[in-house]
N, C-alpha and C positions, 0 to 999 in steps of 0.2 A: 449206102444206107444212109448217108448225108446228103442226096437230091431228094430222097423221101421226107428228112425231117425238112427240108427247105419245103419241099411241097404241102407239108402239114402245116408248118406254120404260115405260108400264105393264105392257105384256105381258111383257118382260121380267122386270120385278119379280115379277108373277103366277108364272110359271114358277121364279122363285127360290124364291119361297118355299111353293109349292103343290109343287113336284117335287124342288128344291135341298136346301131347308131342311126339306122336311116331317117328318123326324122330330124336328128341332128344335121346330116351331110344334107337332107331335103331344103332345110330352113337357110342354110349358110349361102351369103350371096354370091360366094366364088360360084356354087354348083351350075353350070350351065344348065341343068335340066329345070332347076328353078325357072331360069330365065325363060325356057322353052314352055314351061306349063304356064305362066302367068301371061304369056303371049296370046297361049291357045286357049287357055279360060278365062272367062268374064266373069271377075270375082263379085260374087253375091253383095248386096247391099246390107248395112246395118241401121236399124230404124228402132226408134223410141217407142213406148209402149201406144202410142195413140199415132204410129205412122210418120213420125217425124224422120225427115232423112239424117243420118250421123255420118254415116260414108256410103260414097258411092264408086263405081267405076265409071269413068267417062272416055271416050275417044278423042282426042286432041292432035291434031297434025297427023292423023294417020298412027297415033300409037294411044295404048289403054292407060290412064291416069288415073290414080287414086284420089278422090275429092274428098274431103272434108268441110261441108256448108258452114260448120259453127267453130271454126278456127280452134281454139285451143279451149274450150270449153269444157270438153269432153278428157283433155289430157290429163296426165298421162295414161288413162285408163283404154281409152279405147285404142293407143299405141300406134303403130305407123306398119303399113306393109308398101317398101320399096326393094326394086332389084338391087339398088347400090349398097343400101342397109338392113335388108332384111325384115325381119317381124318381129314385133312388140306387142306387149297389152292383148287386147281382145282381139286384135288382126292376126294376131300368132295364136291364142288359146283357141280361137273358134275358125282356124283356117281349114280345119278337114270339112269342116259345114259350107263356109265361104266359097272353096275351091271346088264343091261337090261331091267329096272323096268319103264323106264319112255316111255310110248306109246309103251309097248309090241307089240311084234308080238306074233299072234295066236300060234306059235310053242313055244315062250318063255312064253305066259300063262300056257299053259299047261305042259310045264316043270316044270315051276314054281308051278303049283298047285299039280303033282305028285311027288316034289319034285325031278326031275331028274337032273342032273348036266347037264349044261350049258353055254353059252357063252355069256356075256356080248358087249356091243357096242362097236366100234370104235369110238374115236372123233378125229376130222381133227381139229386142230388150225389155228388161221389166223397169227402166230407167222413165223418168218423166221429165220430159224436157222443160217445164216451168220450174219444178221445182230445183233440177240441175243449175240454172241458169241462175235462179235466187241463190243458190250455195255459192257458185261462182261469182256471182258481183259481190256477195258477203266478204269473198276472201280475196278480191282483187287487192294488190297491193299490199299483201300478207304472206306470212309463210304458213299453210296451214293444210285442213282437210276438215270436210264435212259428208257427212253419211245419213241418210235418209232409208228406215227399211217399214214395212207395211209389218205391224206386228202380228197381224192374224195369218200372214201367209208365208213372211220369210223374203216376199220380193222386194230387191233394193230399188229404192226408186230414184236415189241419187248419189252419186262418190265422185266429190269434186276436190282437187288437191292441188294446192298453189306453192310454190310457183309451177306455169306448166308451159306449153309450146305450141306454136301452129305448126301443124304435120304437113299442111300444104306447102310449107318450105323448107321441110324436113333437110332435105339434101342440099339444098341451097346455104342452109344455115350449120349444118352438122356441127361444123369444127365450134362454134361462138354455143349451140346446144350442150355439146358433149365436153366442154373445156374442163380442165380439170376443176374439182371444187363445185362443180356445178348441180344443181338440185333438179333440175327441169325435167329430167326423165326417172325420176324418186318420185312413187305414188304415196304420198303421205298416210293417205288412208288405210294402205296395206304396211305401215312401217310402226316400229315399237316405241311407244314416251310412256315418261313416268306419269302415271294419271292423277296424281293429287285425291283432292276430296271425292272426285267421283267412282272411286273404289271403294267408299262406303255403302254402296248399294249390294257390293260384295260382301263386305263384312256384316252389312244388317243382318244376312243369313247364319252367320256365326253365332251371334249374338243371341237368337232366337234358339238356336239348335243346343246352345250351350246355358240355356235356363235363365239367362238373365233377364230380369223381373224391367221391362221396358216402360212399365208405366209409373216406376219408382222416381223422387226426384233424386236429381244428383247435384250437389253443389262445385259449380265449372267457376274456379277461380282465374282460368285465364291460362294458367301453365300447370303442369303438375313434373314430377321427378319419377322416373321408372326406369328401376335400376342403375341409378346416377345419370340418366339420360333424361335431358331436360325437354317436355314437348311442350309446344306454345302454339296457343290459339294464336288466328289470326287477330281477333280482336284480345289483346292480351290483357285488358284489364276485366276480363272475364264474361259471361254469360250470365250468372248466378245461377239461380234452382230450375234447372232442366230435366225434363225425362226423353225417353229417344226421339219422340217427335221434334221436339224442338233442339235438341242436338245437332238432327239431318239437319234442320230448316236453319239452324244459327252455324252450321258446318264447324260443331266442335272436334277437336282434334283431341281437345283432351277426355272427353267422354270417350269417344270411339277407341281410343290407344286405352284407356284403363277398363274399360268393362270388356274388351278382346283380350285382353290377357288374363281377366276372370274368366270368361269362357274357354280359354285354354287354346292352344296352338292346334289341337286335331280336328277342333270345330271350325276353326279357319281356315287351315289347309282343305278341309272336308267341302267346303264352301265354296273357294276357290275351285275345286277341281269341279264340282258341280255346275259352275257358271263356266267351265272350259277351258280353264288355264290347264298349259301343258298338253292341250288335243286340239291337232291339226283342224282348223276351221274348213269345212267343204265346200268349195269356192273354183272358178275355172280358174284364177289367179292364186300364185303363189301368198300365204299369210304367213308372215312367222306365228310361233305358238306364243301366246302372253304369258309372263312367268311372275313368280315371285322371287326367286333368286338365281343369280348370274349361273351358279353352279348346277343348280337342277330347276325345272320351270315349276314343279309343285313339291318340295323337299316333303323328306319324313322329319324332321327337326327342323326349329327355328328357335335363336335364342330369345331370349326376353327383350330385348332392345329390337332385334330383328321385328318380332310379332307386334312390338308397340308401334313402331315407324310403318310396319307395312298395313295396319288397319287403316291407316288414312291417307295410303295412297304414297308412300314414301321407302325409304332405303331401297332395295333391290328391284320394287316390284316393276312392270314394264305390260302395256297392252297395246294391242291399235287400234282406232278410232272405229274401225270395221268392226270389231270386237264389243267395243263399250256400246256402241250403238244395238248389236244383240243383247246384252246385256240388259241394257235401257228395255228394250222392248219386250225381254221376257217377263219383267215385272209388269208393261203393261198387259199382256197376254196371261195374264194370270198365273204365272209360274212358267209356262212352255217357251222355251227359244228354239222358234224353228228353223229349219234348215235353210239360209239363206242362198237365194238363187237371181242372177240376173240376165237369163235365156228363158224368156216367155216360151216362144216357139221357136221353129224352122218351117219354110217354106221354100218350095222349088222354084222352079220358073213358071211353072202352070196356076201357083200361089195354093197347090196342093200343099194340107201339114203334114210334114215329116216326124214333127216331134212336138210335142204339147208338155210343157212340165206340170208337176202335180205337187204342191206343197207338200211338205213331211215336217213333222217334229224332228227336232235334234235332241236335245236335252230338255231334262225336266229341274231347274236347278232349286224352283220354289214351289210350296202349295201354293194352293189358291188362297187361304190364311195369309199366310206371311208375304206374299206378294199385293195382298191389301193393306197391309200393315205400311209396307213401303210405299206404296203409293199416298196411302193419307198421307205420311210424312213428306212424301212429294208434293203433295198439294200444299200443304203448309209452308212449305219451304219459297210458293211462287208468292202465298197470298200473306205471309208475314215475316219471310226470311230474307236468303240473299239471290233468289232469283226471282223476284219482283219485275226485273225487266222485262221478261218474258210473257207476263199478263196480257190477255185479251179480253175485249168484252164479250160477254156472253158466250164464253167457251171458258170452260177451265182447263189449264194446263198443268200438271204434275213436273218438276225439273229440279235437278241438280247442278249446284255449282262445283267448279273445282279450279284451284290454282297450284301447281305443282312445280315443284324446286326440283330441274331437271341437272343439278349439279354445276357446282361454279359460280363465282359472281355476276349470273345474269339475270333477267326478270323470268319471273316465273311465265310456264307455259297455262293458257288459261283454256280451261275447259268447260264443256257444257252439255249436257244429256236434258232430252224432256221426252215427252209425248203428251198428246190432245186427243180428243177431250179424254178428260182422264176418267170419266165414266165408261166411256165407248172409245177407246184407242183407234186412230186409223193410220198416225205416221208416229216413230219413234225416230228421233234423230242424235248425234252426237257430232260436237263440234269442237276441234281443236285450234287455237293460233299458237304458234311457237312463240313465247317470250311477249304474248299479250296482256300479262298481268292477271288480272282479275277475271274468271271465269265472266260473272257475271255484267261486267261491262264490255269485254272485247267480244265475245263467243256468242253472247244469248241474242244480240240482234240479229244474227246470221240464224239463229234455231228459229228466232221470230219469224222470218220472212219466209223458211221454208214450209212453217207449219200454219202460215197465213195461205201460202198457196196451196197447200194441200186441201185444205179444207174448205176451199173457194170452189175446187174442184170435185169435193165430195167424192173420193177416192171410195 
């Protein structure tokens, strides 16, 4: 009986590791099968939307070596693929295609069966090399992230994070790159941050749903007290008599906190949920869910103090730069948030198309009318408010700034979101500079550079 039990347990272990955990075992650098596969299969290339090489395999000194012509520009998004340290980033997420093992052709299956050397598939991304370079250059020397999306399709045009690393020397510099406290491998575009005033794009929906008269004037004296909690504006001397339009343009915390409490927690929480808070963003890489509170991403109840602070993106609210770019894109696309995607198409070694992405809506957080109200206010924010630094000649930009207190005695995180042209958007961006101070100062120039490149390319 004991022998039978041992055999049964051993069988379960074999099934678990060879079937359930097959991908984990395959990607483990200690797995000799991985080394054999990488020697036998020439890993496919990764390209930007216009054919710019982002990653390719070359034979050097009789060995296949993964080469990244742009150094750290696309890191940590691209990740790496080495026998010594395994795979990460898109090199990991797309390895099925790159090794020709996902939906293989008959030729690939035969070569796999007979263990014949073969070629993996090429992956063409939606990224635009020029927009990505503008984002990377703008973030140099800073910590943060910049994301650009085509609001009409959901295509990710740029996704930059700093600090980054040079994947060409990963094995050589692994100890430095992975040292304790290092964030070189962390993708800030897919990490959670306090949003500050860019959250007011989400809160706006709560005001509309709650029946707040957005044309009515409100006396903003610079500070207010809600349930014993002092709510200050950045301009503590006050913004005077303002309506919703000017409240967004001047980034009035007093207005948004007061009016959100009037609109009620149900409308605010419904707005957050409609925009995708508490939902997993469909994306090839893991993205943490944006949240309103630490206990529940979208709770059923908020205290008055939590509600007031959350209205202008403080309290326990956290969001990723990727999600913030999608929120901005939803406003640009008349209330529709398209499903974000990075892979445009996959080609076999003969350049036959094996896969072609099709744009799909993901959420519809706003009506076209409500999206129009927010757009008008974001245009006012550029023309006479806090986002003047992003203004472009002959092109109307819509934007919103944010300065978020991340907690502790540190400089605020600088946020900036924008889209352009305001009446026919081709690009939406979200930029975060950690501890950068004011969004209109630290992050706006990066957003402006990305938008200028996109409009020059006439996407």
